[in-house]
Structures are given as C-alpha cells and as structure tokens.
Backbone as XML, in Angstrom:
<?xml version="1.0"?>
<chain id="A" units="angstrom">
  <residue number="1" name="UNK">
    <atom name="N" x="62.893" y="64.308" z="83.025"/>
    <atom name="CA" x="62.776" y="65.221" z="84.137"/>
    <atom name="C" x="62.676" y="66.642" z="83.577"/>
  </residue>
  <residue number="2" name="UNK">
    <atom name="N" x="61.733" y="67.425" z="84.009"/>
    <atom name="CA" x="61.553" y="68.779" z="83.474"/>
    <atom name="C" x="62.675" y="69.715" z="83.945"/>
  </residue>
  <residue number="3" name="UNK">
    <atom name="N" x="62.967" y="70.695" z="83.094"/>
    <atom name="CA" x="64.030" y="71.662" z="83.374"/>
    <atom name="C" x="63.694" y="72.575" z="84.548"/>
  </residue>
  <residue number="4" name="UNK">
    <atom name="N" x="62.431" y="72.724" z="84.867"/>
    <atom name="CA" x="62.030" y="73.623" z="85.944"/>
    <atom name="C" x="62.582" y="73.173" z="87.290"/>
  </residue>
  <residue number="5" name="UNK">
    <atom name="N" x="62.849" y="71.885" z="87.424"/>
    <atom name="CA" x="63.390" y="71.415" z="88.691"/>
    <atom name="C" x="64.842" y="71.850" z="88.872"/>
  </residue>
  <residue number="6" name="UNK">
    <atom name="N" x="65.567" y="71.969" z="87.776"/>
    <atom name="CA" x="66.961" y="72.376" z="87.860"/>
    <atom name="C" x="67.119" y="73.885" z="87.986"/>
  </residue>
  <residue number="7" name="UNK">
    <atom name="N" x="66.326" y="74.607" z="87.269"/>
    <atom name="CA" x="66.407" y="76.066" z="87.268"/>
    <atom name="C" x="65.112" y="76.628" z="87.821"/>
  </residue>
  <residue number="8" name="UNK">
    <atom name="N" x="65.167" y="77.086" z="89.042"/>
    <atom name="CA" x="63.964" y="77.625" z="89.664"/>
    <atom name="C" x="63.606" y="78.948" z="89.014"/>
  </residue>
  <residue number="9" name="UNK">
    <atom name="N" x="62.383" y="79.112" z="88.704"/>
    <atom name="CA" x="61.911" y="80.344" z="88.092"/>
    <atom name="C" x="61.276" y="81.218" z="89.154"/>
  </residue>
  <residue number="10" name="UNK">
    <atom name="N" x="61.517" y="82.497" z="88.997"/>
    <atom name="CA" x="60.920" y="83.451" z="89.928"/>
    <atom name="C" x="60.012" y="84.379" z="89.162"/>
  </residue>
  <residue number="11" name="UNK">
    <atom name="N" x="58.942" y="84.703" z="89.790"/>
    <atom name="CA" x="58.018" y="85.656" z="89.187"/>
    <atom name="C" x="58.521" y="87.062" z="89.482"/>
  </residue>
  <residue number="12" name="UNK">
    <atom name="N" x="58.297" y="87.948" z="88.533"/>
    <atom name="CA" x="58.686" y="89.335" z="88.732"/>
    <atom name="C" x="57.812" y="89.952" z="89.810"/>
  </residue>
  <residue number="13" name="UNK">
    <atom name="N" x="58.440" y="90.723" z="90.663"/>
    <atom name="CA" x="57.707" y="91.381" z="91.733"/>
    <atom name="C" x="56.888" y="92.523" z="91.158"/>
  </residue>
  <residue number="14" name="UNK">
    <atom name="N" x="55.720" y="92.716" z="91.717"/>
    <atom name="CA" x="54.852" y="93.800" z="91.262"/>
    <atom name="C" x="55.455" y="95.148" z="91.648"/>
  </residue>
  <residue number="15" name="UNK">
    <atom name="N" x="56.110" y="95.184" z="92.773"/>
    <atom name="CA" x="56.726" y="96.411" z="93.252"/>
    <atom name="C" x="58.237" y="96.273" z="93.087"/>
  </residue>
  <residue number="16" name="UNK">
    <atom name="N" x="58.860" y="97.126" z="92.324"/>
    <atom name="CA" x="60.291" y="97.028" z="92.065"/>
    <atom name="C" x="61.148" y="97.589" z="93.200"/>
  </residue>
  <residue number="17" name="UNK">
    <atom name="N" x="60.537" y="98.233" z="94.152"/>
    <atom name="CA" x="61.286" y="98.795" z="95.266"/>
    <atom name="C" x="61.681" y="97.690" z="96.237"/>
  </residue>
  <residue number="18" name="UNK">
    <atom name="N" x="62.832" y="97.860" z="96.835"/>
    <atom name="CA" x="63.260" y="96.879" z="97.825"/>
    <atom name="C" x="62.498" y="97.119" z="99.116"/>
  </residue>
  <residue number="19" name="UNK">
    <atom name="N" x="62.322" y="96.070" z="99.859"/>
    <atom name="CA" x="61.545" y="96.178" z="101.084"/>
    <atom name="C" x="62.329" y="96.891" z="102.182"/>
  </residue>
  <residue number="20" name="UNK">
    <atom name="N" x="63.635" y="96.825" z="102.121"/>
    <atom name="CA" x="64.458" y="97.479" z="103.128"/>
    <atom name="C" x="64.812" y="98.891" z="102.666"/>
  </residue>
  <residue number="21" name="UNK">
    <atom name="N" x="64.697" y="99.822" z="103.553"/>
    <atom name="CA" x="65.100" y="101.186" z="103.207"/>
    <atom name="C" x="66.607" y="101.306" z="103.422"/>
  </residue>
  <residue number="22" name="UNK">
    <atom name="N" x="67.236" y="102.095" z="102.578"/>
    <atom name="CA" x="68.675" y="102.271" z="102.692"/>
    <atom name="C" x="68.971" y="103.198" z="103.861"/>
  </residue>
  <residue number="23" name="UNK">
    <atom name="N" x="69.848" y="102.735" z="104.716"/>
    <atom name="CA" x="70.228" y="103.540" z="105.868"/>
    <atom name="C" x="71.442" y="104.379" z="105.505"/>
  </residue>
  <residue number="24" name="UNK">
    <atom name="N" x="71.444" y="105.590" z="105.988"/>
    <atom name="CA" x="72.584" y="106.467" z="105.750"/>
    <atom name="C" x="73.713" y="106.079" z="106.697"/>
  </residue>
  <residue number="25" name="UNK">
    <atom name="N" x="74.905" y="106.204" z="106.214"/>
    <atom name="CA" x="76.068" y="105.881" z="107.017"/>
    <atom name="C" x="76.211" y="106.901" z="108.143"/>
  </residue>
  <residue number="26" name="UNK">
    <atom name="N" x="76.611" y="106.417" z="109.296"/>
    <atom name="CA" x="76.819" y="107.308" z="110.430"/>
    <atom name="C" x="78.143" y="108.065" z="110.307"/>
  </residue>
  <residue number="27" name="UNK">
    <atom name="N" x="79.016" y="107.562" z="109.462"/>
    <atom name="CA" x="80.315" y="108.195" z="109.277"/>
    <atom name="C" x="80.178" y="109.317" z="108.258"/>
  </residue>
  <residue number="28" name="UNK">
    <atom name="N" x="80.548" y="110.497" z="108.668"/>
    <atom name="CA" x="80.489" y="111.612" z="107.726"/>
    <atom name="C" x="81.802" y="111.670" z="106.956"/>
  </residue>
  <residue number="29" name="UNK">
    <atom name="N" x="81.715" y="111.972" z="105.695"/>
    <atom name="CA" x="82.904" y="112.040" z="104.852"/>
    <atom name="C" x="83.417" y="113.467" z="104.819"/>
  </residue>
  <residue number="30" name="UNK">
    <atom name="N" x="84.690" y="113.587" z="105.081"/>
    <atom name="CA" x="85.344" y="114.887" z="105.048"/>
    <atom name="C" x="86.118" y="114.976" z="103.741"/>
  </residue>
  <residue number="31" name="UNK">
    <atom name="N" x="85.965" y="116.053" z="103.011"/>
    <atom name="CA" x="86.744" y="116.183" z="101.777"/>
    <atom name="C" x="88.238" y="116.147" z="102.075"/>
  </residue>
  <residue number="32" name="UNK">
    <atom name="N" x="88.966" y="115.390" z="101.306"/>
    <atom name="CA" x="90.407" y="115.232" z="101.533"/>
    <atom name="C" x="91.164" y="116.531" z="101.316"/>
  </residue>
  <residue number="33" name="UNK">
    <atom name="N" x="90.699" y="117.350" z="100.405"/>
    <atom name="CA" x="91.412" y="118.580" z="100.077"/>
    <atom name="C" x="91.503" y="119.526" z="101.271"/>
  </residue>
  <residue number="34" name="UNK">
    <atom name="N" x="90.516" y="119.505" z="102.160"/>
    <atom name="CA" x="90.480" y="120.453" z="103.264"/>
    <atom name="C" x="91.509" y="120.132" z="104.348"/>
  </residue>
  <residue number="35" name="UNK">
    <atom name="N" x="92.042" y="118.925" z="104.362"/>
    <atom name="CA" x="92.925" y="118.506" z="105.434"/>
    <atom name="C" x="94.367" y="118.968" z="105.271"/>
  </residue>
  <residue number="36" name="UNK">
    <atom name="N" x="94.788" y="119.309" z="104.078"/>
    <atom name="CA" x="96.198" y="119.515" z="103.817"/>
    <atom name="C" x="96.507" y="120.937" z="103.367"/>
  </residue>
  <residue number="37" name="UNK">
    <atom name="N" x="97.709" y="121.372" z="103.736"/>
    <atom name="CA" x="98.219" y="122.658" z="103.265"/>
    <atom name="C" x="98.569" y="122.545" z="101.787"/>
  </residue>
  <residue number="38" name="UNK">
    <atom name="N" x="98.699" y="123.669" z="101.098"/>
    <atom name="CA" x="99.131" y="123.612" z="99.692"/>
    <atom name="C" x="100.508" y="122.960" z="99.535"/>
  </residue>
  <residue number="39" name="UNK">
    <atom name="N" x="101.399" y="123.185" z="100.522"/>
    <atom name="CA" x="102.724" y="122.568" z="100.466"/>
    <atom name="C" x="102.623" y="121.050" z="100.551"/>
  </residue>
  <residue number="40" name="UNK">
    <atom name="N" x="101.736" y="120.567" z="101.419"/>
    <atom name="CA" x="101.548" y="119.120" z="101.561"/>
    <atom name="C" x="100.977" y="118.515" z="100.285"/>
  </residue>
  <residue number="41" name="UNK">
    <atom name="N" x="100.109" y="119.245" z="99.605"/>
    <atom name="CA" x="99.563" y="118.763" z="98.326"/>
    <atom name="C" x="100.675" y="118.610" z="97.287"/>
  </residue>
  <residue number="42" name="UNK">
    <atom name="N" x="101.599" y="119.567" z="97.248"/>
    <atom name="CA" x="102.725" y="119.489" z="96.314"/>
    <atom name="C" x="103.590" y="118.278" z="96.644"/>
  </residue>
  <residue number="43" name="UNK">
    <atom name="N" x="103.837" y="118.059" z="97.937"/>
    <atom name="CA" x="104.653" y="116.918" z="98.348"/>
    <atom name="C" x="103.958" y="115.589" z="98.047"/>
  </residue>
  <residue number="44" name="UNK">
    <atom name="N" x="102.648" y="115.549" z="98.164"/>
    <atom name="CA" x="101.908" y="114.324" z="97.837"/>
    <atom name="C" x="101.996" y="114.013" z="96.346"/>
  </residue>
  <residue number="45" name="UNK">
    <atom name="N" x="101.975" y="115.043" z="95.530"/>
    <atom name="CA" x="102.150" y="114.822" z="94.087"/>
    <atom name="C" x="103.552" y="114.287" z="93.804"/>
  </residue>
  <residue number="46" name="UNK">
    <atom name="N" x="104.532" y="114.784" z="94.545"/>
    <atom name="CA" x="105.902" y="114.276" z="94.427"/>
    <atom name="C" x="105.961" y="112.799" z="94.825"/>
  </residue>
  <residue number="47" name="UNK">
    <atom name="N" x="105.245" y="112.437" z="95.886"/>
    <atom name="CA" x="105.198" y="111.037" z="96.325"/>
    <atom name="C" x="104.593" y="110.131" z="95.257"/>
  </residue>
  <residue number="48" name="UNK">
    <atom name="N" x="103.607" y="110.631" z="94.553"/>
    <atom name="CA" x="102.910" y="109.823" z="93.552"/>
    <atom name="C" x="103.689" y="109.692" z="92.245"/>
  </residue>
  <residue number="49" name="UNK">
    <atom name="N" x="104.688" y="110.539" z="92.044"/>
    <atom name="CA" x="105.456" y="110.514" z="90.798"/>
    <atom name="C" x="106.597" y="109.510" z="90.925"/>
  </residue>
  <residue number="50" name="UNK">
    <atom name="N" x="106.463" y="108.379" z="90.266"/>
    <atom name="CA" x="107.460" y="107.314" z="90.357"/>
    <atom name="C" x="108.719" y="107.593" z="89.534"/>
  </residue>
  <residue number="51" name="UNK">
    <atom name="N" x="108.753" y="108.700" z="88.832"/>
    <atom name="CA" x="109.937" y="109.049" z="88.037"/>
    <atom name="C" x="111.152" y="109.310" z="88.922"/>
  </residue>
  <residue number="52" name="UNK">
    <atom name="N" x="110.918" y="109.596" z="90.204"/>
    <atom name="CA" x="112.010" y="109.912" z="91.119"/>
    <atom name="C" x="112.365" y="108.742" z="92.028"/>
  </residue>
  <residue number="53" name="UNK">
    <atom name="N" x="111.903" y="107.562" z="91.713"/>
    <atom name="CA" x="112.234" y="106.360" z="92.466"/>
    <atom name="C" x="111.223" y="106.059" z="93.551"/>
  </residue>
  <residue number="54" name="UNK">
    <atom name="N" x="111.413" y="104.913" z="94.215"/>
    <atom name="CA" x="110.469" y="104.503" z="95.263"/>
    <atom name="C" x="110.530" y="105.440" z="96.461"/>
  </residue>
  <residue number="55" name="UNK">
    <atom name="N" x="109.413" y="105.550" z="97.164"/>
    <atom name="CA" x="109.356" y="106.490" z="98.281"/>
    <atom name="C" x="109.164" y="105.809" z="99.633"/>
  </residue>
  <residue number="56" name="UNK">
    <atom name="N" x="108.890" y="104.523" z="99.644"/>
    <atom name="CA" x="108.656" y="103.826" z="100.907"/>
    <atom name="C" x="109.994" y="103.476" z="101.544"/>
  </residue>
  <residue number="57" name="UNK">
    <atom name="N" x="110.099" y="103.749" z="102.832"/>
    <atom name="CA" x="111.316" y="103.415" z="103.562"/>
    <atom name="C" x="112.329" y="104.535" z="103.641"/>
  </residue>
  <residue number="58" name="UNK">
    <atom name="N" x="112.095" y="105.644" z="102.956"/>
    <atom name="CA" x="112.990" y="106.802" z="103.017"/>
    <atom name="C" x="112.145" y="108.049" z="103.248"/>
  </residue>
  <residue number="59" name="UNK">
    <atom name="N" x="112.784" y="109.064" z="103.804"/>
    <atom name="CA" x="112.062" y="110.320" z="103.981"/>
    <atom name="C" x="111.950" y="111.020" z="102.634"/>
  </residue>
  <residue number="60" name="UNK">
    <atom name="N" x="111.120" y="112.026" z="102.591"/>
    <atom name="CA" x="110.946" y="112.782" z="101.347"/>
    <atom name="C" x="112.237" y="113.481" z="100.941"/>
  </residue>
  <residue number="61" name="UNK">
    <atom name="N" x="112.945" y="114.016" z="101.921"/>
    <atom name="CA" x="114.198" y="114.707" z="101.612"/>
    <atom name="C" x="115.254" y="113.721" z="101.106"/>
  </residue>
  <residue number="62" name="UNK">
    <atom name="N" x="115.343" y="112.547" z="101.727"/>
    <atom name="CA" x="116.286" y="111.526" z="101.252"/>
    <atom name="C" x="115.954" y="111.109" z="99.824"/>
  </residue>
  <residue number="63" name="UNK">
    <atom name="N" x="114.687" y="110.984" z="99.532"/>
    <atom name="CA" x="114.266" y="110.615" z="98.175"/>
    <atom name="C" x="114.626" y="111.713" z="97.180"/>
  </residue>
  <residue number="64" name="UNK">
    <atom name="N" x="114.401" y="112.974" z="97.573"/>
    <atom name="CA" x="114.740" y="114.089" z="96.692"/>
    <atom name="C" x="116.249" y="114.109" z="96.427"/>
  </residue>
  <residue number="65" name="UNK">
    <atom name="N" x="117.053" y="113.948" z="97.492"/>
    <atom name="CA" x="118.512" y="113.967" z="97.344"/>
    <atom name="C" x="118.997" y="112.799" z="96.486"/>
  </residue>
  <residue number="66" name="UNK">
    <atom name="N" x="118.413" y="111.627" z="96.664"/>
    <atom name="CA" x="118.787" y="110.468" z="95.849"/>
    <atom name="C" x="118.470" y="110.724" z="94.381"/>
  </residue>
  <residue number="67" name="UNK">
    <atom name="N" x="117.294" y="111.285" z="94.115"/>
    <atom name="CA" x="116.912" y="111.594" z="92.735"/>
    <atom name="C" x="117.849" y="112.639" z="92.133"/>
  </residue>
  <residue number="68" name="UNK">
    <atom name="N" x="118.267" y="113.605" z="92.940"/>
    <atom name="CA" x="119.202" y="114.637" z="92.470"/>
    <atom name="C" x="120.554" y="114.017" z="92.114"/>
  </residue>
  <residue number="69" name="UNK">
    <atom name="N" x="121.044" y="113.114" z="92.971"/>
    <atom name="CA" x="122.331" y="112.455" z="92.715"/>
    <atom name="C" x="122.281" y="111.579" z="91.467"/>
  </residue>
  <residue number="70" name="UNK">
    <atom name="N" x="121.114" y="111.009" z="91.196"/>
    <atom name="CA" x="120.966" y="110.127" z="90.036"/>
    <atom name="C" x="120.687" y="110.903" z="88.757"/>
  </residue>
  <residue number="71" name="UNK">
    <atom name="N" x="120.591" y="112.229" z="88.858"/>
    <atom name="CA" x="120.372" y="113.062" z="87.678"/>
    <atom name="C" x="118.942" y="113.039" z="87.164"/>
  </residue>
  <residue number="72" name="UNK">
    <atom name="N" x="117.978" y="112.796" z="88.061"/>
    <atom name="CA" x="116.569" y="112.739" z="87.657"/>
    <atom name="C" x="115.892" y="114.104" z="87.693"/>
  </residue>
  <residue number="73" name="UNK">
    <atom name="N" x="116.618" y="115.119" z="88.129"/>
    <atom name="CA" x="116.132" y="116.504" z="88.174"/>
    <atom name="C" x="114.791" y="116.655" z="88.889"/>
  </residue>
  <residue number="74" name="UNK">
    <atom name="N" x="114.745" y="116.360" z="90.191"/>
    <atom name="CA" x="113.497" y="116.577" z="90.928"/>
    <atom name="C" x="113.227" y="118.071" z="91.066"/>
  </residue>
  <residue number="75" name="UNK">
    <atom name="N" x="111.987" y="118.470" z="91.254"/>
    <atom name="CA" x="111.656" y="119.896" z="91.353"/>
    <atom name="C" x="112.355" y="120.568" z="92.540"/>
  </residue>
  <residue number="76" name="UNK">
    <atom name="N" x="112.907" y="121.743" z="92.292"/>
    <atom name="CA" x="113.579" y="122.500" z="93.346"/>
    <atom name="C" x="112.586" y="122.956" z="94.415"/>
  </residue>
  <residue number="77" name="UNK">
    <atom name="N" x="111.341" y="123.096" z="94.021"/>
    <atom name="CA" x="110.305" y="123.525" z="94.965"/>
    <atom name="C" x="110.151" y="122.521" z="96.105"/>
  </residue>
  <residue number="78" name="UNK">
    <atom name="N" x="110.343" y="121.244" z="95.809"/>
    <atom name="CA" x="110.234" y="120.202" z="96.836"/>
    <atom name="C" x="111.327" y="120.393" z="97.881"/>
  </residue>
  <residue number="79" name="UNK">
    <atom name="N" x="112.547" y="120.626" z="97.428"/>
    <atom name="CA" x="113.661" y="120.864" z="98.355"/>
    <atom name="C" x="113.399" y="122.109" z="99.191"/>
  </residue>
  <residue number="80" name="UNK">
    <atom name="N" x="112.907" y="123.159" z="98.557"/>
    <atom name="CA" x="112.622" y="124.412" z="99.272"/>
    <atom name="C" x="111.592" y="124.178" z="100.374"/>
  </residue>
  <residue number="81" name="UNK">
    <atom name="N" x="110.548" y="123.404" z="100.069"/>
    <atom name="CA" x="109.505" y="123.139" z="101.064"/>
    <atom name="C" x="110.058" y="122.299" z="102.211"/>
  </residue>
  <residue number="82" name="UNK">
    <atom name="N" x="110.817" y="121.264" z="101.878"/>
    <atom name="CA" x="111.324" y="120.358" z="102.907"/>
    <atom name="C" x="112.381" y="121.000" z="103.794"/>
  </residue>
  <residue number="83" name="UNK">
    <atom name="N" x="113.153" y="121.935" z="103.254"/>
    <atom name="CA" x="114.212" y="122.583" z="104.028"/>
    <atom name="C" x="113.797" y="123.935" z="104.586"/>
  </residue>
  <residue number="84" name="UNK">
    <atom name="N" x="112.561" y="124.330" z="104.395"/>
    <atom name="CA" x="112.117" y="125.651" z="104.851"/>
    <atom name="C" x="112.053" y="125.696" z="106.372"/>
  </residue>
  <residue number="85" name="UNK">
    <atom name="N" x="112.252" y="126.893" z="106.901"/>
    <atom name="CA" x="112.200" y="127.109" z="108.347"/>
    <atom name="C" x="110.804" y="127.494" z="108.812"/>
  </residue>
  <residue number="86" name="UNK">
    <atom name="N" x="109.866" y="127.536" z="107.891"/>
    <atom name="CA" x="108.501" y="127.918" z="108.242"/>
    <atom name="C" x="107.904" y="126.893" z="109.198"/>
  </residue>
  <residue number="87" name="UNK">
    <atom name="N" x="106.985" y="127.365" z="110.005"/>
    <atom name="CA" x="106.275" y="126.461" z="110.908"/>
    <atom name="C" x="105.026" y="125.943" z="110.188"/>
  </residue>
  <residue number="88" name="UNK">
    <atom name="N" x="105.233" y="125.045" z="109.254"/>
    <atom name="CA" x="104.118" y="124.482" z="108.498"/>
    <atom name="C" x="104.009" y="122.999" z="108.805"/>
  </residue>
  <residue number="89" name="UNK">
    <atom name="N" x="102.835" y="122.476" z="108.554"/>
    <atom name="CA" x="102.586" y="121.062" z="108.819"/>
    <atom name="C" x="103.024" y="120.231" z="107.616"/>
  </residue>
  <residue number="90" name="UNK">
    <atom name="N" x="104.300" y="119.959" z="107.531"/>
    <atom name="CA" x="104.830" y="119.145" z="106.439"/>
    <atom name="C" x="105.344" y="117.848" z="107.039"/>
  </residue>
  <residue number="91" name="UNK">
    <atom name="N" x="104.823" y="116.765" z="106.569"/>
    <atom name="CA" x="105.288" y="115.464" z="107.031"/>
    <atom name="C" x="106.559" y="115.094" z="106.278"/>
  </residue>
  <residue number="92" name="UNK">
    <atom name="N" x="107.504" y="114.561" z="106.992"/>
    <atom name="CA" x="108.766" y="114.170" z="106.365"/>
    <atom name="C" x="108.651" y="112.834" z="105.642"/>
  </residue>
  <residue number="93" name="UNK">
    <atom name="N" x="107.730" y="111.998" z="106.078"/>
    <atom name="CA" x="107.545" y="110.690" z="105.444"/>
    <atom name="C" x="106.553" y="110.805" z="104.296"/>
  </residue>
  <residue number="94" name="UNK">
    <atom name="N" x="106.669" y="109.903" z="103.328"/>
    <atom name="CA" x="105.771" y="109.926" z="102.174"/>
    <atom name="C" x="104.359" y="109.521" z="102.585"/>
  </residue>
  <residue number="95" name="UNK">
    <atom name="N" x="103.410" y="109.781" z="101.722"/>
    <atom name="CA" x="102.020" y="109.492" z="102.052"/>
    <atom name="C" x="101.756" y="108.002" z="102.185"/>
  </residue>
  <residue number="96" name="UNK">
    <atom name="N" x="102.590" y="107.147" z="101.608"/>
    <atom name="CA" x="102.393" y="105.694" z="101.689"/>
    <atom name="C" x="102.983" y="105.108" z="102.958"/>
  </residue>
  <residue number="97" name="UNK">
    <atom name="N" x="103.776" y="105.868" z="103.689"/>
    <atom name="CA" x="104.496" y="105.323" z="104.827"/>
    <atom name="C" x="103.562" y="104.720" z="105.871"/>
  </residue>
  <residue number="98" name="UNK">
    <atom name="N" x="102.467" y="105.392" z="106.182"/>
    <atom name="CA" x="101.536" y="104.883" z="107.188"/>
    <atom name="C" x="100.750" y="103.687" z="106.666"/>
  </residue>
  <residue number="99" name="UNK">
    <atom name="N" x="100.499" y="103.672" z="105.374"/>
    <atom name="CA" x="99.655" y="102.625" z="104.804"/>
    <atom name="C" x="100.410" y="101.330" z="104.563"/>
  </residue>
  <residue number="100" name="UNK">
    <atom name="N" x="101.609" y="101.417" z="103.999"/>
    <atom name="CA" x="102.343" y="100.192" z="103.693"/>
    <atom name="C" x="103.721" y="100.153" z="104.328"/>
  </residue>
  <residue number="101" name="UNK">
    <atom name="N" x="104.059" y="101.152" z="105.095"/>
    <atom name="CA" x="105.377" y="101.200" z="105.717"/>
    <atom name="C" x="105.621" y="100.050" z="106.673"/>
  </residue>
  <residue number="102" name="UNK">
    <atom name="N" x="104.616" y="99.690" z="107.473"/>
    <atom name="CA" x="104.774" y="98.587" z="108.412"/>
    <atom name="C" x="104.958" y="97.268" z="107.673"/>
  </residue>
  <residue number="103" name="UNK">
    <atom name="N" x="104.220" y="97.071" z="106.592"/>
    <atom name="CA" x="104.374" y="95.852" z="105.802"/>
    <atom name="C" x="105.757" y="95.800" z="105.168"/>
  </residue>
  <residue number="104" name="UNK">
    <atom name="N" x="106.272" y="96.941" z="104.773"/>
    <atom name="CA" x="107.603" y="97.023" z="104.168"/>
    <atom name="C" x="108.664" y="96.576" z="105.164"/>
  </residue>
  <residue number="105" name="UNK">
    <atom name="N" x="108.517" y="96.977" z="106.433"/>
    <atom name="CA" x="109.470" y="96.576" z="107.462"/>
    <atom name="C" x="109.421" y="95.070" z="107.689"/>
  </residue>
  <residue number="106" name="UNK">
    <atom name="N" x="108.239" y="94.495" z="107.634"/>
    <atom name="CA" x="108.091" y="93.049" z="107.792"/>
    <atom name="C" x="108.792" y="92.325" z="106.647"/>
  </residue>
  <residue number="107" name="UNK">
    <atom name="N" x="108.615" y="92.816" z="105.431"/>
    <atom name="CA" x="109.259" y="92.203" z="104.269"/>
    <atom name="C" x="110.777" y="92.306" z="104.396"/>
  </residue>
  <residue number="108" name="UNK">
    <atom name="N" x="111.279" y="93.473" z="104.832"/>
    <atom name="CA" x="112.720" y="93.640" z="105.018"/>
    <atom name="C" x="113.252" y="92.639" z="106.034"/>
  </residue>
  <residue number="109" name="UNK">
    <atom name="N" x="112.487" y="92.399" z="107.095"/>
    <atom name="CA" x="112.897" y="91.462" z="108.137"/>
    <atom name="C" x="113.068" y="90.059" z="107.563"/>
  </residue>
  <residue number="110" name="UNK">
    <atom name="N" x="112.097" y="89.620" z="106.779"/>
    <atom name="CA" x="112.162" y="88.280" z="106.207"/>
    <atom name="C" x="113.209" y="88.169" z="105.099"/>
  </residue>
  <residue number="111" name="UNK">
    <atom name="N" x="113.452" y="89.253" z="104.384"/>
    <atom name="CA" x="114.469" y="89.230" z="103.327"/>
    <atom name="C" x="115.871" y="89.142" z="103.934"/>
  </residue>
  <residue number="112" name="UNK">
    <atom name="N" x="116.066" y="89.755" z="105.097"/>
    <atom name="CA" x="117.370" y="89.744" z="105.746"/>
    <atom name="C" x="117.689" y="88.374" z="106.352"/>
  </residue>
  <residue number="113" name="UNK">
    <atom name="N" x="116.667" y="87.631" z="106.713"/>
    <atom name="CA" x="116.875" y="86.317" z="107.362"/>
    <atom name="C" x="117.349" y="85.260" z="106.402"/>
  </residue>
</chain>
C-alpha cells in the first residue's frame, strides 16, 4: 500500500495570503496605567511582593500590620497611604481580591467542612 494514502499531501498555494481578512476587534484596549492613581500603583506593587505574606482574604492594611508584627519591615509609605485622610481612590482590598477572592471563599468553605 503506498504511503500517500496514509499521509495526504497538499500542494503549496500560489497565493500565500489567507482568503479571510482579519477583522479588528470591536473592543478598544485602554492602557492600564491611565486607570490608577500613583498611590494605587504603589499599593499594587505591594500586593505583588510576596515577601510580606499572602494578600488574599485580608485587607491591605491588615497585611501591612501582620508583616510589621512579623518583623518583615514593610514600607512605611504603604501605611501612610492606607491611613491617609486624603480623598483618594485607594482600594482597601488587594488587586487579586476580585479575581480570586470568590474562589478563596469557596475553598475556605470546603476546608472548614
């Protein structure tokens, strides 16, 4: 039996362009940097730094205080931002809270049972 029956051969197309034109996405991309205050950017960097312990399930201030008690020397600037009286848009929850916070609560529920 010839090998051509097992492995179908294709001829190279004369035109290398695809027949379908690429459609542009209707969703416009907004640069992430434009959405946040400088204070929020500092807090997001704090959230990403695992040297101060996990951040899911606790507020940013609770995490900072826990790291301080454990002698991890978190930046004083974080405490200043979180305790400031300024009317700034600072979220108290970490950046992962919306993304995996609900899943974390589900896991806690099953672990407690």
